[in-house]
C-alpha positions as a LaTeX table, in Angstrom:
\begin{tabular}{lrrr}
\hline
Residue & $x$ (\AA) & $y$ (\AA) & $z$ (\AA) \\
\hline
Met1 & 207.27 & 30.30 & 29.28 \\
Ile2 & 206.88 & 33.99 & 31.15 \\
Arg3 & 203.00 & 33.67 & 29.85 \\
Lys4 & 202.85 & 30.27 & 31.68 \\
Leu5 & 204.11 & 31.75 & 34.58 \\
Lys6 & 201.83 & 34.61 & 34.43 \\
Tyr7 & 198.84 & 32.25 & 34.50 \\
Ser8 & 200.41 & 30.42 & 37.29 \\
Ser9 & 200.54 & 32.94 & 39.71 \\
Lys10 & 197.02 & 34.06 & 39.01 \\
Ser11 & 195.63 & 30.77 & 39.76 \\
Gln12 & 197.67 & 30.64 & 43.05 \\
Ala13 & 196.40 & 33.56 & 44.29 \\
Ala14 & 193.08 & 32.69 & 43.47 \\
Leu15 & 193.44 & 29.30 & 45.42 \\
Glu16 & 195.16 & 31.30 & 48.32 \\
Phe17 & 192.12 & 33.71 & 48.50 \\
Leu18 & 189.61 & 31.04 & 48.58 \\
Thr19 & 191.70 & 28.68 & 50.88 \\
Thr20 & 192.09 & 31.95 & 53.38 \\
Tyr21 & 187.99 & 32.31 & 53.32 \\
Ala22 & 187.23 & 28.83 & 53.48 \\
Trp23 & 189.41 & 28.75 & 57.01 \\
Phe24 & 187.71 & 31.94 & 58.12 \\
Phe25 & 183.96 & 30.40 & 57.43 \\
Ile26 & 185.36 & 27.13 & 59.15 \\
Ile27 & 186.54 & 29.27 & 62.34 \\
Ile28 & 183.17 & 31.01 & 62.37 \\
Ile29 & 181.50 & 27.82 & 62.34 \\
Ile30 & 183.50 & 26.55 & 65.00 \\
Val31 & 182.46 & 29.69 & 67.30 \\
Ile32 & 178.90 & 29.61 & 66.59 \\
Ser33 & 178.95 & 25.58 & 67.63 \\
Thr34 & 180.88 & 26.40 & 70.53 \\
Leu35 & 178.65 & 28.84 & 71.89 \\
Ala36 & 175.65 & 27.03 & 71.42 \\
Tyr37 & 177.35 & 23.77 & 72.83 \\
Phe38 & 178.01 & 26.06 & 76.23 \\
Gly39 & 174.18 & 27.76 & 75.80 \\
Ile40 & 175.77 & 31.14 & 75.37 \\
Leu41 & 174.21 & 31.29 & 71.71 \\
Ser42 & 171.10 & 28.78 & 71.41 \\
Pro43 & 169.11 & 29.13 & 67.97 \\
Ser44 & 165.97 & 28.42 & 69.99 \\
Lys45 & 166.39 & 31.55 & 72.34 \\
Leu46 & 166.17 & 33.68 & 68.94 \\
Leu47 & 162.60 & 32.54 & 68.21 \\
Pro48 & 159.74 & 34.86 & 69.29 \\
Lys49 & 157.65 & 33.11 & 72.34 \\
Arg50 & 154.28 & 32.16 & 70.90 \\
Cys51 & 151.47 & 30.45 & 71.93 \\
Ser52 & 148.98 & 29.65 & 68.83 \\
Met53 & 145.66 & 27.96 & 68.75 \\
Gly54 & 142.95 & 27.93 & 66.38 \\
Pro55 & 140.33 & 30.87 & 65.85 \\
Glu56 & 137.52 & 29.77 & 67.80 \\
Ile57 & 139.93 & 29.89 & 71.06 \\
Ala58 & 142.45 & 32.97 & 71.37 \\
Cys59 & 145.55 & 32.52 & 74.01 \\
Leu60 & 145.72 & 35.69 & 75.54 \\
Ser61 & 148.84 & 34.58 & 77.99 \\
Phe62 & 150.64 & 31.35 & 78.87 \\
Ile63 & 153.20 & 30.06 & 81.30 \\
Ile64 & 155.54 & 26.52 & 80.97 \\
Gly65 & 156.32 & 26.80 & 84.69 \\
Gln66 & 157.90 & 24.84 & 87.19 \\
Thr67 & 157.68 & 24.71 & 91.18 \\
Asp68 & 160.34 & 24.99 & 93.80 \\
Val69 & 159.82 & 21.52 & 94.39 \\
Gly70 & 160.46 & 20.64 & 90.40 \\
Ala71 & 156.30 & 19.74 & 89.72 \\
Gly72 & 155.48 & 21.13 & 86.47 \\
Val73 & 152.80 & 23.46 & 85.67 \\
Leu74 & 151.43 & 24.72 & 82.28 \\
Arg75 & 148.92 & 27.72 & 82.57 \\
Leu76 & 147.05 & 29.28 & 80.04 \\
Arg77 & 144.61 & 32.17 & 79.65 \\
Leu78 & 141.96 & 31.23 & 76.81 \\
Arg79 & 139.16 & 33.15 & 75.40 \\
Asn80 & 136.21 & 31.29 & 73.87 \\
Asn81 & 136.08 & 33.12 & 70.47 \\
Leu82 & 132.81 & 31.75 & 69.17 \\
Pro83 & 129.60 & 33.53 & 69.28 \\
Glu84 & 127.62 & 30.87 & 71.63 \\
Ala85 & 128.62 & 29.00 & 74.43 \\
Ile86 & 130.74 & 25.95 & 73.73 \\
Ile87 & 131.09 & 22.81 & 76.30 \\
Ile88 & 134.87 & 21.73 & 76.92 \\
Asp89 & 134.96 & 17.96 & 77.27 \\
Leu90 & 138.32 & 16.95 & 76.35 \\
Trp91 & 141.82 & 18.66 & 77.52 \\
Gly92 & 145.17 & 17.04 & 75.97 \\
Ile93 & 148.64 & 17.82 & 76.25 \\
Thr94 & 151.78 & 16.42 & 74.77 \\
Ser95 & 155.22 & 17.40 & 72.98 \\
Asp96 & 157.74 & 16.24 & 70.35 \\
Ala97 & 160.05 & 14.56 & 72.73 \\
Lys98 & 161.29 & 11.11 & 73.40 \\
Thr99 & 159.11 & 10.75 & 76.51 \\
Pro100 & 156.14 & 13.28 & 75.53 \\
Phe101 & 154.95 & 16.01 & 77.84 \\
Ser102 & 151.96 & 14.98 & 80.21 \\
Cys103 & 150.25 & 16.43 & 83.28 \\
Leu104 & 148.74 & 14.72 & 85.87 \\
Gln105 & 145.37 & 17.19 & 86.97 \\
Lys106 & 144.13 & 18.96 & 83.97 \\
Pro107 & 141.44 & 21.93 & 83.85 \\
Ala108 & 138.07 & 21.57 & 84.31 \\
Thr109 & 135.38 & 20.88 & 81.85 \\
Gly110 & 132.21 & 21.89 & 80.97 \\
Ile111 & 130.14 & 24.95 & 79.80 \\
Trp112 & 132.18 & 27.80 & 78.57 \\
Leu113 & 130.40 & 31.10 & 77.64 \\
Ser114 & 131.15 & 33.09 & 74.54 \\
Gly115 & 133.56 & 35.91 & 74.91 \\
Glu116 & 134.60 & 34.29 & 78.57 \\
Ile117 & 138.04 & 34.39 & 79.57 \\
Arg118 & 139.11 & 31.56 & 81.59 \\
Asp119 & 142.75 & 30.54 & 83.24 \\
Ala120 & 143.34 & 26.77 & 82.52 \\
Glu121 & 145.88 & 25.11 & 84.38 \\
Phe122 & 147.59 & 21.50 & 84.11 \\
Thr123 & 149.54 & 20.51 & 86.90 \\
Gly124 & 151.89 & 17.67 & 88.01 \\
Cys125 & 153.42 & 17.91 & 84.90 \\
Asn126 & 156.68 & 15.94 & 83.86 \\
Asn127 & 158.97 & 18.88 & 82.90 \\
Ala128 & 162.36 & 17.03 & 83.54 \\
Glu129 & 160.99 & 13.42 & 81.88 \\
Ser130 & 159.90 & 15.55 & 78.68 \\
Gly131 & 163.00 & 17.78 & 78.38 \\
Leu132 & 161.67 & 20.87 & 79.92 \\
Val133 & 164.68 & 22.53 & 81.53 \\
Leu134 & 164.40 & 25.91 & 83.83 \\
Gly135 & 165.48 & 28.62 & 82.29 \\
Asp136 & 165.49 & 27.29 & 78.69 \\
Arg137 & 163.13 & 27.10 & 75.98 \\
Gly138 & 160.49 & 24.65 & 75.24 \\
Lys139 & 157.37 & 23.71 & 73.45 \\
Val140 & 154.32 & 21.84 & 74.10 \\
Asn141 & 151.05 & 20.93 & 71.86 \\
Val142 & 147.35 & 21.29 & 73.11 \\
Lys143 & 144.74 & 20.09 & 72.38 \\
Ile144 & 140.86 & 21.09 & 73.01 \\
Ser145 & 137.93 & 18.93 & 72.37 \\
Tyr146 & 134.60 & 20.91 & 72.57 \\
Tyr147 & 130.82 & 21.04 & 71.02 \\
Leu148 & 128.41 & 23.66 & 70.91 \\
Ala149 & 126.27 & 23.90 & 73.99 \\
Ser150 & 123.04 & 24.01 & 71.43 \\
Thr151 & 124.35 & 20.72 & 70.13 \\
Ser152 & 125.37 & 17.65 & 71.44 \\
Ser153 & 128.72 & 15.76 & 71.71 \\
Thr154 & 127.85 & 13.68 & 68.77 \\
Phe155 & 129.42 & 17.16 & 66.90 \\
Ser156 & 132.88 & 17.56 & 68.97 \\
Asn157 & 135.51 & 19.66 & 67.30 \\
Asn158 & 138.84 & 19.89 & 67.97 \\
Val159 & 141.45 & 22.98 & 68.59 \\
Glu160 & 145.37 & 22.48 & 68.25 \\
Gly161 & 147.87 & 24.60 & 68.87 \\
Glu162 & 151.33 & 24.85 & 70.72 \\
Val163 & 153.22 & 26.88 & 73.41 \\
Phe164 & 156.71 & 28.01 & 72.79 \\
Thr165 & 158.45 & 29.45 & 75.51 \\
Thr166 & 160.88 & 29.66 & 78.47 \\
Val167 & 160.42 & 27.69 & 81.67 \\
Thr168 & 160.32 & 29.78 & 84.30 \\
Arg169 & 159.74 & 29.41 & 88.02 \\
Val170 & 156.21 & 29.70 & 89.38 \\
Gln171 & 155.46 & 30.61 & 93.06 \\
Ser172 & 152.23 & 29.23 & 93.77 \\
Leu173 & 149.44 & 27.42 & 91.78 \\
Leu174 & 146.18 & 28.56 & 91.41 \\
Thr175 & 144.77 & 27.57 & 94.39 \\
Gln176 & 141.88 & 30.05 & 95.00 \\
Val177 & 139.10 & 27.75 & 93.67 \\
Gln178 & 136.55 & 30.63 & 93.54 \\
Cys179 & 133.94 & 27.87 & 92.20 \\
Ser180 & 133.64 & 25.92 & 95.56 \\
Asp181 & 134.30 & 28.50 & 98.02 \\
Gly182 & 130.95 & 29.60 & 99.23 \\
Val183 & 131.27 & 33.35 & 97.34 \\
Asp184 & 129.21 & 34.93 & 95.02 \\
Asn185 & 132.53 & 36.09 & 93.38 \\
Asp186 & 131.13 & 37.50 & 90.42 \\
Gly187 & 128.14 & 39.09 & 92.11 \\
Asn188 & 125.55 & 37.45 & 89.93 \\
Gly189 & 123.01 & 35.93 & 92.43 \\
Cys190 & 124.77 & 32.60 & 92.08 \\
Ile191 & 127.32 & 30.91 & 94.28 \\
Asp192 & 129.64 & 28.44 & 93.13 \\
Tyr193 & 129.37 & 25.59 & 90.21 \\
Ala194 & 127.01 & 24.17 & 93.11 \\
Gly195 & 124.63 & 27.43 & 92.96 \\
Gly196 & 124.11 & 27.03 & 89.31 \\
Asp197 & 126.70 & 29.48 & 87.95 \\
Thr198 & 127.61 & 29.35 & 84.44 \\
Gly199 & 130.99 & 31.23 & 85.31 \\
Cys200 & 131.85 & 28.05 & 86.82 \\
Ser201 & 132.48 & 24.89 & 84.26 \\
Ser202 & 133.35 & 22.82 & 87.41 \\
Ala203 & 133.49 & 22.42 & 91.09 \\
Ser204 & 137.65 & 23.00 & 90.46 \\
Asp205 & 137.46 & 26.02 & 88.17 \\
Thr206 & 139.51 & 28.72 & 89.61 \\
Ala207 & 137.69 & 31.41 & 88.33 \\
Glu208 & 134.06 & 32.18 & 88.97 \\
Ser209 & 133.46 & 34.62 & 86.07 \\
Gly210 & 131.96 & 35.89 & 83.11 \\
Gly211 & 128.76 & 33.68 & 83.89 \\
Thr212 & 125.11 & 34.21 & 84.69 \\
Cys213 & 122.61 & 33.08 & 87.16 \\
Pro214 & 119.33 & 31.44 & 85.97 \\
Gln215 & 116.65 & 33.97 & 85.60 \\
Asn216 & 114.36 & 31.69 & 87.78 \\
Gly217 & 116.22 & 31.42 & 91.04 \\
Gly218 & 119.52 & 31.94 & 92.43 \\
Gly219 & 121.91 & 31.28 & 95.44 \\
Gly220 & 119.93 & 32.79 & 97.92 \\
Leu221 & 116.51 & 31.02 & 97.45 \\
Ala222 & 115.04 & 28.80 & 100.11 \\
Leu223 & 115.31 & 26.06 & 97.74 \\
Tyr224 & 117.73 & 26.23 & 94.66 \\
Cys225 & 117.75 & 23.48 & 92.05 \\
Phe226 & 120.35 & 23.08 & 89.29 \\
Thr227 & 122.06 & 20.77 & 86.94 \\
Ser228 & 125.71 & 19.74 & 87.51 \\
Thr229 & 128.34 & 16.86 & 87.24 \\
Val230 & 129.12 & 17.77 & 90.64 \\
Cys231 & 126.03 & 17.25 & 93.18 \\
Ser232 & 126.72 & 17.18 & 97.10 \\
Thr233 & 123.33 & 17.86 & 97.70 \\
Thr234 & 119.90 & 15.98 & 96.92 \\
Ile235 & 120.32 & 14.35 & 93.43 \\
Val236 & 116.52 & 14.25 & 91.78 \\
Phe237 & 116.98 & 12.67 & 88.67 \\
Gly238 & 120.12 & 11.99 & 86.37 \\
Met239 & 120.72 & 13.08 & 82.92 \\
Ser240 & 122.41 & 12.13 & 79.94 \\
Asp241 & 123.50 & 15.80 & 78.57 \\
Leu242 & 122.41 & 19.21 & 79.63 \\
Lys243 & 119.90 & 19.43 & 77.09 \\
Asp244 & 117.48 & 16.99 & 74.95 \\
Ala245 & 118.34 & 14.31 & 77.17 \\
Leu246 & 117.31 & 10.78 & 78.56 \\
Ala247 & 116.86 & 10.76 & 82.41 \\
Glu248 & 117.41 & 8.20 & 85.07 \\
Thr249 & 116.57 & 7.39 & 88.87 \\
Pro250 & 119.18 & 9.13 & 91.09 \\
Ser251 & 120.17 & 5.44 & 92.53 \\
Ser252 & 121.57 & 5.22 & 88.79 \\
Ala253 & 125.29 & 6.00 & 87.92 \\
Asn254 & 125.22 & 6.07 & 84.29 \\
Tyr255 & 125.12 & 9.86 & 84.16 \\
Asp256 & 127.57 & 12.43 & 84.41 \\
Tyr257 & 124.99 & 15.27 & 84.70 \\
Lys258 & 122.61 & 15.44 & 87.97 \\
Ala259 & 119.23 & 17.84 & 88.64 \\
Cys260 & 119.96 & 18.73 & 92.03 \\
Cys261 & 118.36 & 20.34 & 94.79 \\
Arg262 & 119.64 & 22.26 & 97.94 \\
Ala263 & 117.88 & 23.97 & 100.61 \\
Thr264 & 118.89 & 26.47 & 103.44 \\
Asn265 & 115.57 & 25.14 & 106.11 \\
Gly266 & 116.10 & 21.75 & 106.61 \\
Ala267 & 117.13 & 18.70 & 104.64 \\
Leu268 & 115.83 & 17.76 & 101.18 \\
Ser269 & 114.71 & 13.60 & 100.32 \\
Asn270 & 114.58 & 12.28 & 96.96 \\
Ser271 & 112.58 & 9.11 & 98.65 \\
Cys272 & 109.33 & 8.49 & 96.90 \\
Thr273 & 107.88 & 7.51 & 100.38 \\
Ser274 & 105.04 & 9.86 & 100.28 \\
Pro275 & 106.49 & 12.68 & 98.39 \\
Asn276 & 105.83 & 16.08 & 98.49 \\
Phe277 & 106.10 & 16.19 & 94.91 \\
Ile278 & 106.52 & 13.82 & 91.79 \\
Pro279 & 108.76 & 15.62 & 89.04 \\
Phe280 & 108.63 & 12.73 & 86.34 \\
His281 & 107.14 & 9.47 & 85.75 \\
Leu282 & 110.29 & 7.55 & 83.62 \\
Ser283 & 110.02 & 4.95 & 81.20 \\
Asp284 & 112.74 & 2.70 & 82.52 \\
Ser285 & 115.55 & 3.20 & 85.51 \\
Thr286 & 117.82 & 4.40 & 83.09 \\
Ala287 & 117.99 & 5.80 & 79.36 \\
Ala288 & 114.44 & 7.00 & 80.19 \\
His289 & 111.87 & 9.15 & 78.29 \\
Val290 & 109.74 & 11.29 & 81.27 \\
Glu291 & 106.11 & 11.98 & 81.78 \\
Lys292 & 104.50 & 14.69 & 83.77 \\
Asn293 & 103.29 & 13.26 & 86.65 \\
Thr294 & 99.44 & 13.70 & 85.19 \\
Gln295 & 100.41 & 11.19 & 82.79 \\
Ser296 & 100.25 & 7.48 & 83.26 \\
Asn297 & 102.30 & 5.67 & 81.00 \\
Tyr298 & 105.37 & 5.11 & 82.71 \\
Asn299 & 105.76 & 3.61 & 86.21 \\
Val300 & 109.08 & 4.55 & 87.36 \\
Asn301 & 108.85 & 7.71 & 89.65 \\
Val302 & 111.58 & 10.62 & 90.65 \\
Cys303 & 110.67 & 12.47 & 93.61 \\
Leu304 & 111.32 & 15.48 & 95.74 \\
Ser305 & 110.64 & 16.53 & 99.35 \\
Gly306 & 111.37 & 18.98 & 102.16 \\
Thr307 & 112.16 & 16.86 & 105.68 \\
Ser308 & 111.04 & 20.17 & 107.50 \\
Ser309 & 109.19 & 22.47 & 105.23 \\
Thr310 & 107.21 & 21.14 & 101.97 \\
Val311 & 108.43 & 21.12 & 98.61 \\
Ser312 & 105.84 & 22.89 & 96.65 \\
Cys313 & 106.09 & 22.23 & 92.41 \\
Tyr314 & 103.77 & 22.73 & 89.13 \\
Tyr315 & 104.32 & 22.32 & 85.40 \\
Thr316 & 104.58 & 25.90 & 83.15 \\
Ala317 & 105.40 & 27.36 & 79.73 \\
Ser318 & 105.55 & 30.79 & 81.91 \\
Ser319 & 108.62 & 31.95 & 83.56 \\
Cys320 & 109.16 & 30.83 & 87.22 \\
Ser321 & 108.33 & 33.64 & 89.91 \\
Ala322 & 111.05 & 35.58 & 91.76 \\
Asp323 & 110.65 & 33.20 & 94.77 \\
Glu324 & 110.90 & 29.73 & 93.00 \\
Thr325 & 113.44 & 27.78 & 91.39 \\
Cys326 & 113.56 & 26.09 & 87.98 \\
Leu327 & 114.31 & 22.39 & 88.69 \\
Ala328 & 114.20 & 21.41 & 85.18 \\
Thr329 & 112.84 & 21.71 & 81.46 \\
Tyr330 & 110.69 & 19.05 & 79.35 \\
Ser331 & 110.13 & 18.87 & 75.85 \\
Ala332 & 106.38 & 17.41 & 75.98 \\
Asp333 & 103.84 & 16.00 & 78.39 \\
Thr334 & 104.82 & 12.49 & 77.57 \\
Asp335 & 107.54 & 10.63 & 75.72 \\
Ala336 & 109.71 & 13.68 & 76.41 \\
His337 & 113.39 & 14.62 & 76.75 \\
Val338 & 114.72 & 16.64 & 79.73 \\
Gly339 & 117.24 & 19.99 & 79.56 \\
Asp340 & 118.61 & 21.94 & 82.19 \\
Cys341 & 117.06 & 25.58 & 82.71 \\
Val342 & 120.15 & 27.31 & 81.44 \\
Thr343 & 122.12 & 26.14 & 78.64 \\
Gln344 & 119.30 & 25.34 & 76.04 \\
Pro345 & 116.17 & 24.73 & 78.16 \\
Phe346 & 113.03 & 23.49 & 76.34 \\
Ala347 & 109.95 & 25.90 & 76.79 \\
Asn348 & 108.13 & 24.00 & 79.68 \\
Lys349 & 109.23 & 24.14 & 83.13 \\
Ile350 & 109.15 & 22.77 & 86.45 \\
Cys351 & 109.06 & 25.35 & 88.83 \\
Cys352 & 109.26 & 24.78 & 92.91 \\
Lys353 & 109.23 & 26.42 & 96.13 \\
Leu354 & 109.50 & 25.42 & 99.99 \\
Val355 & 106.25 & 26.45 & 101.91 \\
\hline
\end{tabular}
């Protein structure tokens, strides 16, 4: 009987020990849950902030923000780590929320030079609907579609990443749009996107930096020609791409890229009624091959004239002189493709100036 009581006492002690610790752990769980419920202790706040992208594009700084009027903002500072220029053709954002994160205005697309750092800003974002609360941590997913400037959009690649950080108050947006402010902000001789500065991916790019000015011409020339998706000056012809492209007449509207020219001394015209110069004959009004005006295989013309001065142009395989601008490059005398004068130009050029 004594032996049975001894064993019973040990079992009871063990049970009491386990029960005591069980209640202890239950109390700890209740306390942690209570703190988490009231936001005093949130597991997400213990995780480090991060902006992770692919090796091609480095994320240097990042903000998920909200303006005083409640509009959401995603701002990224990114660097092109690839050894050559790329062309951004799509920005995408989303999240894992029931209502995915989205924004009304996305960053500009276009050329991005190797090693160049750019600020990319998404505005008009649905922070509240997607569960992003001021002062709390939140996560959004970013997707960037690009292709090498030496190739074409057929060889597009995607970089996917995520931003995880605290939603903070932002006082203002990146409203200083340097790429359309009429100032040579980076001092390279070209003014804005319309002036051919490759440091601007579009007229809405906020930072005119890291770019180059075409070797043949610059913002201060009396006649300056450039290739752009935004052309508020004279369109000479349309292009299907920046390089190795088909062409179309300026009245066609199938291609994003335009060969544009502007003059500081009077207006220009693309009328083919007594033009100063016919850069190309086209095989058709769109999706056309081109040829020099000395050839006679095609009968659709694109033209350029000055209204108060005369436009003088010529074909060459050499560089244009310092007082001339490069209108376009082309692959051959006939049955040719065209290209811009900056990205991946052909050896043959059209050099122009006002006389």
